[in-house]
C-alpha positions, -999 to 999 in steps of 0.1 A, spaced: 419 -320 -147 427 -325 -185 444 -290 -186 468 -304 -155 473 -340 -170 486 -318 -205 510 -292 -184 520 -328 -170 521 -343 -202 544 -313 -213 570 -311 -188 574 -349 -190 579 -343 -227 608 -311 -221 624 -334 -200 626 -362 -221 640 -332 -246 665 -321 -225 681 -348 -220 685 -358 -253 697 -322 -258 723 -333 -230 732 -363 -246 741 -351 -278 760 -317 -264 793 -317 -269 804 -287 -254 805 -289 -215 783 -266 -210 755 -266 -233 750 -305 -215 753 -288 -178 730 -269 -186 700 -288 -202 705 -313 -174 697 -288 -155 669 -273 -174 662 -313 -179 661 -318 -133 636 -287 -134 613 -295 -156 614 -331 -143 604 -320 -113 576 -297 -125 563 -328 -137 569 -345 -101 549 -312 -81 522 -316 -113 510 -354 -105 510 -343 -66 485 -318 -78 464 -344 -97 467 -370 -70 452 -344 -43 427 -334 -65 416 -368 -72 416 -376 -40 395 -342 -26 
């Protein structure tokens, strides 16, 4: 379970980093890229939370 929690933390960190980069980006294409990338990491974190919860319930 620790490995899954480590991955969850990594996805959350990557989400925050992408949001920060998007906020600081002056180029609109890069801003959009990092916003989309952050959303993908956010969804991976949501999926990982669900996986952890389902394994904990089992």
